[in-house]
All heavy atoms as TSV, in Angstrom:
chain	resi	resn	atom	element	x	y	z
A	1	MET	N	N	0.816	-1.219	-0.044
A	1	MET	CA	C	0.016	-0.039	-0.024
A	1	MET	C	C	0.839	1.260	0.090
A	1	MET	O	O	0.541	2.194	-0.776
A	1	MET	CB	C	-0.937	-0.046	1.188
A	1	MET	CG	C	-1.900	1.059	1.179
A	1	MET	SD	S	-3.090	0.822	-0.142
A	1	MET	CE	C	-4.253	2.026	0.247
A	2	PRO	N	N	1.861	1.387	0.841
A	2	PRO	CA	C	2.680	2.589	0.872
A	2	PRO	C	C	3.335	2.826	-0.504
A	2	PRO	O	O	3.599	3.957	-0.933
A	2	PRO	CB	C	3.710	2.404	1.878
A	2	PRO	CG	C	3.182	1.270	2.821
A	2	PRO	CD	C	2.327	0.466	1.956
A	3	ILE	N	N	3.678	1.715	-1.246
A	3	ILE	CA	C	4.420	1.893	-2.542
A	3	ILE	C	C	3.499	2.559	-3.470
A	3	ILE	O	O	3.926	3.367	-4.382
A	3	ILE	CB	C	4.936	0.537	-2.991
A	3	ILE	CG1	C	5.909	0.784	-4.246
A	3	ILE	CG2	C	3.861	-0.338	-3.512
A	3	ILE	CD1	C	7.224	1.235	-3.801
A	4	ILE	N	N	2.229	2.315	-3.467
A	4	ILE	CA	C	1.239	2.896	-4.394
A	4	ILE	C	C	1.089	4.435	-4.030
A	4	ILE	O	O	1.018	5.241	-4.999
A	4	ILE	CB	C	-0.137	2.213	-4.260
A	4	ILE	CG1	C	-0.066	0.775	-4.809
A	4	ILE	CG2	C	-1.252	2.981	-5.010
A	4	ILE	CD1	C	-1.233	-0.027	-4.697
A	5	LEU	N	N	1.015	4.724	-2.787
A	5	LEU	CA	C	0.972	6.149	-2.374
A	5	LEU	C	C	2.216	6.926	-2.883
A	5	LEU	O	O	2.224	7.964	-3.333
A	5	LEU	CB	C	0.894	6.269	-0.876
A	5	LEU	CG	C	-0.568	5.856	-0.424
A	5	LEU	CD1	C	-0.621	5.945	1.142
A	5	LEU	CD2	C	-1.642	6.684	-0.939
A	6	LEU	N	N	3.380	6.217	-2.759
A	6	LEU	CA	C	4.647	6.837	-3.222
A	6	LEU	C	C	4.623	7.049	-4.701
A	6	LEU	O	O	5.116	8.042	-5.222
A	6	LEU	CB	C	5.829	5.903	-2.800
A	6	LEU	CG	C	7.202	6.493	-3.000
A	6	LEU	CD1	C	7.385	7.680	-2.173
A	6	LEU	CD2	C	8.250	5.385	-2.648
A	7	ILE	N	N	4.210	6.046	-5.457
A	7	ILE	CA	C	4.051	6.277	-6.903
A	7	ILE	C	C	3.156	7.258	-7.241
A	7	ILE	O	O	3.379	8.090	-8.215
A	7	ILE	CB	C	3.692	4.828	-7.564
A	7	ILE	CG1	C	4.817	3.879	-7.412
A	7	ILE	CG2	C	3.277	4.969	-8.989
A	7	ILE	CD1	C	4.471	2.420	-7.774
A	8	ILE	N	N	1.982	7.396	-6.605
A	8	ILE	CA	C	1.024	8.445	-6.940
A	8	ILE	C	C	1.604	9.779	-6.573
A	8	ILE	O	O	1.476	10.790	-7.330
A	8	ILE	CB	C	-0.273	8.211	-6.118
A	8	ILE	CG1	C	-1.031	7.020	-6.666
A	8	ILE	CG2	C	-1.117	9.531	-6.145
A	8	ILE	CD1	C	-2.299	6.657	-5.816
A	9	LEU	N	N	2.368	9.980	-5.518
A	9	LEU	CA	C	3.099	11.209	-5.228
A	9	LEU	C	C	4.124	11.554	-6.135
A	9	LEU	O	O	4.203	12.702	-6.658
A	9	LEU	CB	C	3.728	11.070	-3.794
A	9	LEU	CG	C	4.338	12.292	-3.259
A	9	LEU	CD1	C	3.289	13.429	-3.014
A	9	LEU	CD2	C	5.119	11.971	-1.891
A	10	ILE	N	N	4.857	10.583	-6.718
A	10	ILE	CA	C	5.820	10.802	-7.768
A	10	ILE	C	C	5.267	11.272	-8.980
A	10	ILE	O	O	5.661	12.290	-9.652
A	10	ILE	CB	C	6.765	9.528	-7.945
A	10	ILE	CG1	C	7.571	9.320	-6.790
A	10	ILE	CG2	C	7.569	9.612	-9.202
A	10	ILE	CD1	C	8.320	8.011	-6.712
A	11	VAL	N	N	4.158	10.619	-9.395
A	11	VAL	CA	C	3.452	11.089	-10.697
A	11	VAL	C	C	2.863	12.450	-10.501
A	11	VAL	O	O	2.989	13.287	-11.391
A	11	VAL	CB	C	2.313	9.987	-10.964
A	11	VAL	CG1	C	1.343	10.578	-12.030
A	11	VAL	CG2	C	2.907	8.689	-11.378
A	12	LEU	N	N	2.322	12.717	-9.261
A	12	LEU	CA	C	1.781	14.104	-9.067
A	12	LEU	C	C	2.873	15.118	-9.217
A	12	LEU	O	O	2.697	16.281	-9.845
A	12	LEU	CB	C	1.118	14.140	-7.715
A	12	LEU	CG	C	0.050	15.212	-7.609
A	12	LEU	CD1	C	-1.269	14.491	-7.438
A	12	LEU	CD2	C	0.326	16.088	-6.415
A	13	ILE	N	N	4.030	14.983	-8.603
A	13	ILE	CA	C	5.149	15.874	-8.759
A	13	ILE	C	C	5.604	15.989	-10.107
A	13	ILE	O	O	5.935	17.109	-10.562
A	13	ILE	CB	C	6.279	15.402	-7.738
A	13	ILE	CG1	C	5.856	15.641	-6.294
A	13	ILE	CG2	C	7.596	16.177	-8.021
A	13	ILE	CD1	C	6.803	14.914	-5.295
A	14	ALA	N	N	5.666	14.880	-10.812
A	14	ALA	CA	C	6.161	14.891	-12.214
A	14	ALA	C	C	5.200	15.770	-13.080
A	14	ALA	O	O	5.558	16.516	-13.976
A	14	ALA	CB	C	6.227	13.556	-12.804
A	15	GLN	N	N	3.806	15.582	-12.816
A	15	GLN	CA	C	2.796	16.361	-13.567
A	15	GLN	C	C	2.974	17.832	-13.351
A	15	GLN	O	O	2.970	18.691	-14.281
A	15	GLN	CB	C	1.442	15.868	-13.204
A	15	GLN	CG	C	1.068	14.577	-13.834
A	15	GLN	CD	C	0.807	14.721	-15.286
A	15	GLN	OE1	O	0.356	15.626	-15.727
A	15	GLN	NE2	N	1.286	13.721	-16.014
A	16	VAL	N	N	3.179	18.240	-12.073
A	16	VAL	CA	C	3.347	19.654	-11.763
A	16	VAL	C	C	4.523	20.173	-12.401
A	16	VAL	O	O	4.552	21.287	-13.083
A	16	VAL	CB	C	3.357	19.871	-10.200
A	16	VAL	CG1	C	3.793	21.244	-9.851
A	16	VAL	CG2	C	2.018	19.543	-9.603
A	17	GLY	N	N	5.668	19.414	-12.371
A	17	GLY	CA	C	6.849	19.857	-13.002
A	17	GLY	C	C	6.749	19.976	-14.509
A	17	GLY	O	O	7.189	20.910	-15.170
A	18	PHE	N	N	5.993	19.036	-15.112
A	18	PHE	CA	C	5.750	19.080	-16.524
A	18	PHE	C	C	4.923	20.269	-16.983
A	18	PHE	O	O	5.244	20.949	-17.990
A	18	PHE	CB	C	4.957	17.746	-17.003
A	18	PHE	CG	C	4.498	17.839	-18.377
A	18	PHE	CD1	C	5.402	17.682	-19.506
A	18	PHE	CD2	C	3.111	18.111	-18.672
A	18	PHE	CE1	C	4.929	17.769	-20.723
A	18	PHE	CE2	C	2.641	18.198	-19.890
A	18	PHE	CZ	C	3.549	17.918	-20.983
A	19	TRP	N	N	3.860	20.544	-16.218
A	19	TRP	CA	C	3.002	21.736	-16.576
A	19	TRP	C	C	3.798	23.055	-16.379
A	19	TRP	O	O	3.634	23.960	-17.145
A	19	TRP	CB	C	1.764	21.717	-15.834
A	19	TRP	CG	C	0.827	20.628	-16.264
A	19	TRP	CD1	C	0.448	19.559	-15.593
A	19	TRP	CD2	C	0.270	20.454	-17.611
A	19	TRP	NE1	N	-0.376	18.652	-16.342
A	19	TRP	CE2	C	-0.443	19.253	-17.587
A	19	TRP	CE3	C	0.339	21.199	-18.702
A	19	TRP	CZ2	C	-1.135	18.799	-18.731
A	19	TRP	CZ3	C	-0.391	20.736	-19.913
A	19	TRP	CH2	C	-1.083	19.555	-19.829
A	20	ASP	N	N	4.605	23.092	-15.331
A	20	ASP	CA	C	5.407	24.276	-15.179
A	20	ASP	C	C	6.423	24.508	-16.353
A	20	ASP	O	O	6.608	25.583	-16.806
A	20	ASP	CB	C	6.209	24.259	-13.823
A	20	ASP	CG	C	5.328	24.499	-12.636
A	20	ASP	OD1	O	4.210	25.008	-12.855
A	20	ASP	OD2	O	5.708	24.222	-11.540
A	21	THR	N	N	7.018	23.368	-16.697
A	21	THR	CA	C	7.932	23.385	-17.847
A	21	THR	C	C	7.276	23.818	-19.157
A	21	THR	O	O	7.672	24.641	-19.875
A	21	THR	CB	C	8.689	22.119	-17.973
A	21	THR	OG1	O	9.326	21.732	-16.801
A	21	THR	CG2	C	9.813	22.111	-19.045
A	22	LEU	N	N	6.121	23.258	-19.346
A	22	LEU	CA	C	5.385	23.471	-20.566
A	22	LEU	C	C	4.905	24.997	-20.557
A	22	LEU	O	O	4.990	25.633	-21.571
A	22	LEU	CB	C	4.153	22.616	-20.604
A	22	LEU	CG	C	3.249	22.798	-21.887
A	22	LEU	CD1	C	4.030	22.349	-23.114
A	22	LEU	CD2	C	1.994	21.992	-21.744
A	23	GLY	N	N	4.583	25.473	-19.446
A	23	GLY	CA	C	4.161	26.932	-19.380
A	23	GLY	C	C	5.380	27.829	-19.635
A	23	GLY	O	O	5.246	28.852	-20.341
A	24	ALA	N	N	6.519	27.406	-19.135
A	24	ALA	CA	C	7.782	28.290	-19.385
A	24	ALA	C	C	8.085	28.177	-20.902
A	24	ALA	O	O	8.498	29.335	-21.525
A	24	ALA	CB	C	8.905	27.679	-18.595
A	25	VAL	N	N	8.015	26.983	-21.548
A	25	VAL	CA	C	8.282	26.981	-22.930
A	25	VAL	C	C	7.324	27.747	-23.770
A	25	VAL	O	O	7.738	28.512	-24.685
A	25	VAL	CB	C	8.354	25.473	-23.361
A	25	VAL	CG1	C	8.389	25.380	-24.900
A	25	VAL	CG2	C	9.572	24.751	-22.748
A	26	LEU	N	N	6.050	27.646	-23.455
A	26	LEU	CA	C	5.031	28.381	-24.204
A	26	LEU	C	C	5.183	29.873	-23.900
A	26	LEU	O	O	5.030	30.682	-24.846
A	26	LEU	CB	C	3.678	27.926	-23.841
A	26	LEU	CG	C	3.212	26.580	-24.272
A	26	LEU	CD1	C	1.862	26.203	-23.734
A	26	LEU	CD2	C	3.237	26.488	-25.783
A	27	GLY	N	N	5.610	30.260	-22.775
A	27	GLY	CA	C	5.860	31.654	-22.449
A	27	GLY	C	C	6.984	32.199	-23.245
A	27	GLY	O	O	6.962	33.316	-23.757
A	28	ALA	N	N	8.031	31.450	-23.400
A	28	ALA	CA	C	9.241	31.892	-24.126
A	28	ALA	C	C	8.830	31.931	-25.609
A	28	ALA	O	O	9.283	32.887	-26.271
A	28	ALA	CB	C	10.353	30.828	-23.968
A	29	PHE	N	N	8.100	31.033	-26.094
A	29	PHE	CA	C	7.618	31.084	-27.444
A	29	PHE	C	C	6.709	32.329	-27.767
A	29	PHE	O	O	6.885	33.029	-28.772
A	29	PHE	CB	C	6.844	29.788	-27.872
A	29	PHE	CG	C	6.343	29.758	-29.311
A	29	PHE	CD1	C	7.311	29.566	-30.357
A	29	PHE	CD2	C	4.935	29.933	-29.607
A	29	PHE	CE1	C	6.841	29.564	-31.660
A	29	PHE	CE2	C	4.564	29.938	-30.894
A	29	PHE	CZ	C	5.451	29.731	-31.932
A	30	ALA	N	N	5.864	32.589	-26.767
A	30	ALA	CA	C	4.970	33.895	-26.997
A	30	ALA	C	C	5.857	35.095	-26.925
A	30	ALA	O	O	5.563	36.043	-27.678
A	30	ALA	CB	C	4.009	33.828	-25.842
A	31	MET	N	N	6.921	35.122	-26.118
A	31	MET	CA	C	7.763	36.359	-26.093
A	31	MET	C	C	8.471	36.436	-27.446
A	31	MET	O	O	8.642	37.643	-27.940
A	31	MET	CB	C	8.746	36.228	-24.976
A	31	MET	CG	C	8.209	36.334	-23.566
A	31	MET	SD	S	7.552	37.978	-23.332
A	31	MET	CE	C	9.051	38.938	-23.266
A	32	ILE	N	N	8.910	35.440	-28.032
A	32	ILE	CA	C	9.627	35.486	-29.332
A	32	ILE	C	C	8.599	36.015	-30.421
A	32	ILE	O	O	8.954	36.873	-31.249
A	32	ILE	CB	C	10.143	34.162	-29.817
A	32	ILE	CG1	C	11.388	33.822	-28.835
A	32	ILE	CG2	C	10.619	34.131	-31.227
A	32	ILE	CD1	C	11.953	32.359	-29.006
A	33	VAL	N	N	7.303	35.493	-30.387
A	33	VAL	CA	C	6.393	35.890	-31.372
A	33	VAL	C	C	6.040	37.347	-31.120
A	33	VAL	O	O	5.994	38.128	-32.182
A	33	VAL	CB	C	5.060	35.006	-31.198
A	33	VAL	CG1	C	3.884	35.617	-31.993
A	33	VAL	CG2	C	5.316	33.590	-31.664
A	34	LEU	N	N	5.865	37.843	-29.920
A	34	LEU	CA	C	5.547	39.225	-29.612
A	34	LEU	C	C	6.731	40.125	-30.130
A	34	LEU	O	O	6.498	41.191	-30.616
A	34	LEU	CB	C	5.298	39.411	-28.175
A	34	LEU	CG	C	3.912	38.951	-27.704
A	34	LEU	CD1	C	3.840	39.091	-26.228
A	34	LEU	CD2	C	2.864	39.641	-28.403
A	35	PHE	N	N	8.016	39.644	-29.970
A	35	PHE	CA	C	9.071	40.427	-30.376
A	35	PHE	C	C	9.117	40.552	-31.832
A	35	PHE	O	O	9.409	41.704	-32.415
A	35	PHE	CB	C	10.439	39.770	-29.847
A	35	PHE	CG	C	11.627	40.448	-30.373
A	35	PHE	CD1	C	11.974	41.701	-29.904
A	35	PHE	CD2	C	12.439	39.875	-31.356
A	35	PHE	CE1	C	13.141	42.358	-30.350
A	35	PHE	CE2	C	13.572	40.520	-31.796
A	35	PHE	CZ	C	13.939	41.737	-31.289
A	36	VAL	N	N	8.795	39.473	-32.613
A	36	VAL	CA	C	8.822	39.492	-34.032
A	36	VAL	C	C	7.645	40.443	-34.502
A	36	VAL	O	O	7.910	41.254	-35.407
A	36	VAL	CB	C	8.654	38.087	-34.637
A	36	VAL	CG1	C	8.324	38.060	-36.122
A	36	VAL	CG2	C	9.892	37.206	-34.365
A	37	LEU	N	N	6.473	40.412	-33.899
A	37	LEU	CA	C	5.429	41.329	-34.290
A	37	LEU	C	C	5.753	42.794	-34.026
A	37	LEU	O	O	5.504	43.658	-34.861
A	37	LEU	CB	C	4.126	40.934	-33.527
A	37	LEU	CG	C	3.432	39.630	-33.929
A	37	LEU	CD1	C	2.314	39.290	-32.986
A	37	LEU	CD2	C	2.990	39.738	-35.375
A	38	LEU	N	N	6.456	43.021	-32.883
A	38	LEU	CA	C	6.906	44.368	-32.576
A	38	LEU	C	C	7.876	44.831	-33.624
A	38	LEU	O	O	7.922	46.001	-34.115
A	38	LEU	CB	C	7.419	44.457	-31.133
A	38	LEU	CG	C	7.785	45.800	-30.647
A	38	LEU	CD1	C	6.513	46.731	-30.561
A	38	LEU	CD2	C	8.363	45.721	-29.257
A	39	LEU	N	N	8.821	44.007	-33.984
A	39	LEU	CA	C	9.881	44.392	-34.977
A	39	LEU	C	C	9.185	44.572	-36.347
A	39	LEU	O	O	9.631	45.678	-36.946
A	39	LEU	CB	C	10.833	43.136	-35.059
A	39	LEU	CG	C	12.045	43.378	-35.935
A	39	LEU	CD1	C	12.926	44.596	-35.298
A	39	LEU	CD2	C	12.910	42.128	-36.015
A	40	ALA	N	N	8.233	43.832	-36.756
A	40	ALA	CA	C	7.562	44.004	-37.963
A	40	ALA	C	C	6.792	45.373	-37.973
A	40	ALA	O	O	6.703	46.081	-38.957
A	40	ALA	CB	C	6.618	42.811	-38.254
A	41	ALA	N	N	6.079	45.676	-36.860
A	41	ALA	CA	C	5.415	46.895	-36.771
A	41	ALA	C	C	6.358	48.086	-36.766
A	41	ALA	O	O	6.095	49.116	-37.522
A	41	ALA	CB	C	4.571	46.965	-35.464
A	42	GLY	N	N	7.499	47.969	-36.169
A	42	GLY	CA	C	8.528	49.107	-36.201
A	42	GLY	C	C	9.042	49.206	-37.661
A	42	GLY	O	O	9.240	50.380	-38.123
A	43	LEU	N	N	9.307	48.200	-38.355
A	43	LEU	CA	C	9.768	48.209	-39.741
A	43	LEU	C	C	8.682	48.821	-40.645
A	43	LEU	O	O	8.965	49.667	-41.568
A	43	LEU	CB	C	10.187	46.898	-40.225
A	43	LEU	CG	C	11.511	46.311	-39.682
A	43	LEU	CD1	C	11.808	44.923	-40.147
A	43	LEU	CD2	C	12.721	47.247	-40.003
A	44	ALA	N	N	7.454	48.457	-40.457
A	44	ALA	CA	C	6.362	49.020	-41.266
A	44	ALA	C	C	6.202	50.551	-40.944
A	44	ALA	O	O	6.042	51.240	-41.935
A	44	ALA	CB	C	5.083	48.311	-40.944
A	45	LEU	N	N	6.363	50.888	-39.823
A	45	LEU	CA	C	6.279	52.425	-39.465
A	45	LEU	C	C	7.405	53.134	-40.126
A	45	LEU	O	O	7.157	54.196	-40.688
A	45	LEU	CB	C	6.261	52.630	-37.945
A	45	LEU	CG	C	6.181	54.043	-37.435
A	45	LEU	CD1	C	4.888	54.705	-37.899
A	45	LEU	CD2	C	6.375	54.132	-36.049
A	46	ALA	N	N	8.622	52.545	-40.029
A	46	ALA	CA	C	9.801	53.217	-40.670
A	46	ALA	C	C	9.626	53.293	-42.143
A	46	ALA	O	O	9.883	54.312	-42.833
A	46	ALA	CB	C	11.036	52.408	-40.293
A	47	ALA	N	N	9.050	52.227	-42.818
A	47	ALA	CA	C	8.888	52.250	-44.230
A	47	ALA	C	C	7.804	53.297	-44.578
A	47	ALA	O	O	7.929	54.001	-45.586
A	47	ALA	CB	C	8.434	50.875	-44.617
A	48	TYR	N	N	6.773	53.354	-43.823
A	48	TYR	CA	C	5.672	54.333	-44.056
A	48	TYR	C	C	6.310	55.810	-43.942
A	48	TYR	O	O	5.936	56.573	-44.810
A	48	TYR	CB	C	4.544	54.185	-43.048
A	48	TYR	CG	C	3.498	55.211	-43.109
A	48	TYR	CD1	C	2.641	55.370	-44.181
A	48	TYR	CD2	C	3.466	56.274	-42.089
A	48	TYR	CE1	C	1.694	56.336	-44.255
A	48	TYR	CE2	C	2.440	57.220	-42.147
A	48	TYR	CZ	C	1.707	57.385	-43.233
A	48	TYR	OH	O	0.705	58.296	-43.253
A	49	LEU	N	N	7.091	56.060	-43.012
A	49	LEU	CA	C	7.657	57.375	-42.789
A	49	LEU	C	C	8.555	57.745	-43.970
A	49	LEU	O	O	8.573	58.833	-44.515
A	49	LEU	CB	C	8.393	57.507	-41.512
A	49	LEU	CG	C	7.449	57.499	-40.216
A	49	LEU	CD1	C	8.299	57.522	-38.942
A	49	LEU	CD2	C	6.432	58.672	-40.210
A	50	LEU	N	N	9.425	56.733	-44.337
A	50	LEU	CA	C	10.267	56.966	-45.541
A	50	LEU	C	C	9.469	57.241	-46.809
A	50	LEU	O	O	9.859	58.078	-47.648
A	50	LEU	CB	C	11.250	55.785	-45.759
A	50	LEU	CG	C	12.387	55.735	-44.732
A	50	LEU	CD1	C	13.148	54.389	-44.854
A	50	LEU	CD2	C	13.322	56.873	-44.847
A	51	PHE	N	N	8.444	56.426	-47.022
A	51	PHE	CA	C	7.581	56.567	-48.215
A	51	PHE	C	C	6.922	57.947	-48.217
A	51	PHE	O	O	6.867	58.593	-49.290
A	51	PHE	CB	C	6.517	55.422	-48.173
A	51	PHE	CG	C	5.522	55.556	-49.394
A	51	PHE	CD1	C	5.912	55.228	-50.575
A	51	PHE	CD2	C	4.302	55.965	-49.155
A	51	PHE	CE1	C	5.037	55.411	-51.676
A	51	PHE	CE2	C	3.410	56.078	-50.187
A	51	PHE	CZ	C	3.758	55.721	-51.451
A	52	ARG	N	N	6.472	58.422	-47.096
A	52	ARG	CA	C	5.799	59.668	-46.946
A	52	ARG	C	C	6.822	60.865	-47.295
A	52	ARG	O	O	6.500	61.729	-48.027
A	52	ARG	CB	C	5.236	59.853	-45.654
A	52	ARG	CG	C	3.959	60.678	-45.596
A	52	ARG	CD	C	3.304	60.676	-44.287
A	52	ARG	NE	N	3.926	61.766	-43.555
A	52	ARG	CZ	C	3.626	61.936	-42.278
A	52	ARG	NH1	N	2.855	61.103	-41.602
A	52	ARG	NH2	N	4.154	62.978	-41.634
A	53	ARG	N	N	8.056	60.654	-46.823
A	53	ARG	CA	C	9.125	61.662	-46.998
A	53	ARG	C	C	9.539	61.703	-48.420
A	53	ARG	O	O	9.674	62.713	-49.025
A	53	ARG	CB	C	10.332	61.440	-46.120
A	53	ARG	CG	C	11.384	62.438	-46.313
A	53	ARG	CD	C	12.554	62.148	-45.486
A	53	ARG	NE	N	12.216	62.556	-44.109
A	53	ARG	CZ	C	13.018	62.434	-43.026
A	53	ARG	NH1	N	14.246	62.037	-43.250
A	53	ARG	NH2	N	12.628	62.769	-41.808
A	54	ALA	N	N	9.596	60.518	-49.087
A	54	ALA	CA	C	9.999	60.434	-50.510
A	54	ALA	C	C	8.905	60.905	-51.370
A	54	ALA	O	O	9.177	61.588	-52.415
A	54	ALA	CB	C	10.300	59.012	-50.808
A	55	ARG	N	N	7.649	60.777	-51.028
A	55	ARG	CA	C	6.577	61.246	-51.873
A	55	ARG	C	C	6.434	62.769	-51.851
A	55	ARG	O	O	5.999	63.355	-52.834
A	55	ARG	CB	C	5.166	60.568	-51.349
A	55	ARG	CG	C	4.232	60.369	-52.420
A	55	ARG	CD	C	3.101	59.749	-51.904
A	55	ARG	NE	N	2.236	60.660	-51.224
A	55	ARG	CZ	C	1.154	60.306	-50.370
A	55	ARG	NH1	N	0.865	59.111	-50.235
A	55	ARG	NH2	N	0.515	61.273	-49.825
A	56	ARG	N	N	6.848	63.364	-50.683
A	56	ARG	CA	C	6.799	64.868	-50.570
A	56	ARG	C	C	7.817	65.448	-51.582
A	56	ARG	O	O	7.596	66.587	-52.030
A	56	ARG	CB	C	7.106	65.180	-49.163
A	56	ARG	CG	C	6.110	66.197	-48.643
A	56	ARG	CD	C	6.499	66.665	-47.303
A	56	ARG	NE	N	6.002	65.757	-46.279
A	56	ARG	CZ	C	6.408	65.667	-45.088
A	56	ARG	NH1	N	7.465	66.427	-44.649
A	56	ARG	NH2	N	5.887	64.873	-44.212
A	57	ARG	N	N	8.966	64.818	-51.786
A	57	ARG	CA	C	10.028	65.401	-52.619
A	57	ARG	C	C	9.651	65.404	-54.077
A	57	ARG	O	O	10.186	66.234	-54.823
A	57	ARG	CB	C	11.370	64.640	-52.402
A	57	ARG	CG	C	11.885	64.893	-51.006
A	57	ARG	CD	C	13.226	64.224	-50.954
A	57	ARG	NE	N	13.697	64.429	-49.597
A	57	ARG	CZ	C	14.994	64.298	-49.235
A	57	ARG	NH1	N	15.931	63.890	-50.138
A	57	ARG	NH2	N	15.441	64.506	-48.034
A	58	PHE	N	N	8.895	64.414	-54.532
A	58	PHE	CA	C	8.504	64.397	-56.005
A	58	PHE	C	C	7.224	64.911	-56.336
A	58	PHE	O	O	6.303	65.019	-55.657
A	58	PHE	CB	C	8.740	62.984	-56.475
A	58	PHE	CG	C	10.147	62.509	-56.378
A	58	PHE	CD1	C	10.475	61.451	-55.490
A	58	PHE	CD2	C	11.149	62.970	-57.200
A	58	PHE	CE1	C	11.761	61.047	-55.389
A	58	PHE	CE2	C	12.437	62.511	-57.089
A	58	PHE	CZ	C	12.738	61.543	-56.198
């Protein structure tokens, strides 16, 4: 009987560790995606400003 409780406790600890790790990996992936989106928005804004400045000259 105690061995079953020990196995259940080990599985429970492993599950909590797995979900924490999965959350950390998903959080890191989300940060990379947000960084890429922010970079794309910055490049789009820079291109818009350059296009506006170039259109004014001609």
